[in-house]
N, C-alpha and C positions, 0 to 999 in steps of 0.2 A: 404579252397584251392581253388584255381583258376587251371581251367579247360579248355585248351584251344584247340579246334577242328582243329588239323591240317590238316585231308584230312576225306572228309564224304562219299567218292564214292564208288562204285563197283569195281569189279576185273578190269572192262573194263575201268573204270575214267569216267569222261565227262566232256569235248566232247568225243564222242567213235570214235576210226578212222573209218574215211571214211560212218562216218552218217548225213545226210540232216535234221534229225528230225528237229523240233520249239529248244526245249530245248537244241540239241547240237549247232546250229547256235546262241543261244539267247546272247544278251548283255550284261546281268545281270551278272554281276561278282558271284553270286549266286548259278548261274546253271553252275561254273566249279567247279569242285567238283576230287580233288586228291583220290589216295587209304585211305582207316581208318585208322587213328590213332590216339591219343589226346596225351597230356601229363599235368600232375598233376603235381600243385606245390604249397606246403603248407610253414610253415616258416620254417622247418625244413630239406623238403625233397623233390626233385625231382622224379618223374616216369615218362617213357616212358611207351606205350603201345604199343607193333609191330612196324618192322622197315619195311614200305612198300617202294615199288620201288622211290616213291618221298621224302622219308625220306629226304637226303640233304636240297630239296628245301624246304617243310617242315619247317623244324627247321631255315632254313634261313629267309625263309618270316615271319617268327613271332619271328626273333631274339632270337632264346633259345638257350642259351649255357651251360647251365648245366642239365646233367642227371646223377643220381646217381645208379640208377637201371632201369633195361628194363623187363618188362613183356610179354610174350609172346602170344597169344590166341592158334594158331593154326600155320601147318606148310602150308600154300596156298601161291602161288606164290604174291598174293596183301598183304599179312603181313609177310611175309621174305624177300624180294628181294631187300632191302636197307641197309639188314645186316651190308656188306662191309662197310657202312659207321660208322659205329660204332670205326671205328680206327679215324676218327677226330675228335670224343670226346674225344677218348685216347691221344692224342697228346694234346689237349686242355689242357685235365683236370687233367694227369699227372699219372693216374691210369685205373687197370683193370675194365670193366665193368661187373659186375653181371649181368645175364642173366637170367631169369625165366623163367619155363613152365612143361609142362609134360611132362613127361617118353618119349611118342610116339614123341611130338612136337620136344626137345633134341637132338634124334635119328635122326629126319629128318633133322636140324639144320645140325647136323653133316658127311649125306649122300651127303647134298646141296653144301654145302662150306667146302668139305675135308683139301683143302689147309693151312684153319685156325690152322687145329687141326694135322696138318701132323709134324713131325720132319723133314722132307725134302722140304725146302721151300727156294728155290735156288732164291734170290732176291726179292723184293716187297717189300711194307710192309702188314700186317695183323692183324686183330682186336684184341686187346689182351682181350679177354672175360674169364669168369668163369661161366660154364654152369650149373642151381643150381633148380635141381627138387624140385619143388612148392607143397606141398598139405596140407590143411584143412589152417589154418592163421598162417600170420609173422607180425610181425611189424615194419616198417622201421621209424624211430625217433618219428614225431606225425603222422602219416599215420598207419591204420591200414586195414593189405590188407587179403580180404580172394579171396581163389579162389572155382569159383564156375561153375561146372560142367554145361554144358548143351549139346541141341544137331544142331549139322549145318547137316541136311538131316540126315543119319544113321552116321552122324563121331559125337563122343563124343568129347570137344573140353571146351576150359575155358573162364567166364569169370570171370571177377573181381569185386569184393567188395571193396572199398579203403572207409574207412567212412562211410558218408552216401551217398554217392554218387555208382552206378554200371553202371560198361560198358557191355553192352550185343549184343556185334557186331555177323553178322554170325549164328543168332540164328533163329530156326524153332521150337523148343519146349524148354521148359524148369520141368525136373522132379520136384517131391512137395516139395524131398528132398532138392531141389537147393532151390524152391519157400521160405522155412522156411530160408534159408540163406540169404535170402533178406530180411526178415521184418526188418520192420523200417527204410528202407532206405528213402528220402525223394528226390532223385534225380538221373534220370537213362538216359545214352544216348542208345536207342534202334534201334534193327535193324528195317528199314522197307522198302524194296525193290522197290514196285511198287504198284498197288492196287490190282491186280490180286494175286491168290495162286501163291507159288512159293513152289518146294520141300525142298528146304535149306535154306530159309529164309522165315520172317516176312513179310506178306506184312503190308499196312498201317493201314487196321483194325484189325486186331492179335495185332499191335502194341500199338495204342491205346485202346483195351481189357487189354491187359497186365498193360497197365501205368492206367488204371483204378481199376485193382484187386492189384496192389501194392500201391494204396494210394497216388500216389508222390502230394509234391510239382508242380514239375514240370516236362516233361518227352523231349525228345531231340532226333528227328529221327535221325539217320546214315546211312550211306551205303547203300544211296540212286541211285536210278540208272535214266537213261538219259529220261525212261519215265511219269518221275516228275518232275514236273515247280515248282521253289521254292516258289513263289506269291501265282500263285494256291494251291498246297498243303498247306501254312500256312491259306490261305482262307478257306479251309477248315477244317484243325484241330480244334477241342476246345481250349479255352484260357490256360489249364492248360499244350498244349502241341505245341511244333514248331519245326522245320525243322531245322536242325544243318546244317551249311554251312562253308568251308574251311577258319580259322580265328576268328571264334565265341570264344570268351571269357566268361567263364562265371562265378564268382564268389558265393560261397556258403558257 
């Protein structure tokens, strides 16, 4: 698999509007973070996880033209507000887009974007999507995908296991039953908002602890706030963990 980190920032993105902090004013391009998303490419299939507000720019910047299906983690604005841009993929690929998520997330998408699903749409293009509830495991050609329930504060959302990789963004707690679903993975992208504890996200040290518990070959931190400088964070981390950044490509 080839995994491209399209965005690695928090709901605010980095730099944050009107912020004069060291990271927001940094010249290091790895401190520029769009909202979180990844593209996963195998020999036979292409997956996109979430449709953040900058989805259009993220796909253009990384020259990604093919998406066979979209997996949704949850319906917060930083994960869904690029949903309308699926229509460009419809046009380029000439087909409807299957979009997978849990029942709650799919219902929120229909409520937030009612025009997409309405029979009364006088003019203007709309995404052609097929909403599909995901439960348990599904096979996309050579990709085996498991939906992994996790907690984002008190909100139960989905992480995903794709072959030997897991995508664990917006995560504050993982129940034991879900840890079992992650047994045997070798790589993961893990939520790490900041050093200080947060009610709805893992801190850096909590993410490091989880990566050690999962016994990964390598862990990549994502959903990173402006409180974390890329170089300083990497200097702090052990050798088997690194901070992801927008445009990072890994092959596993």
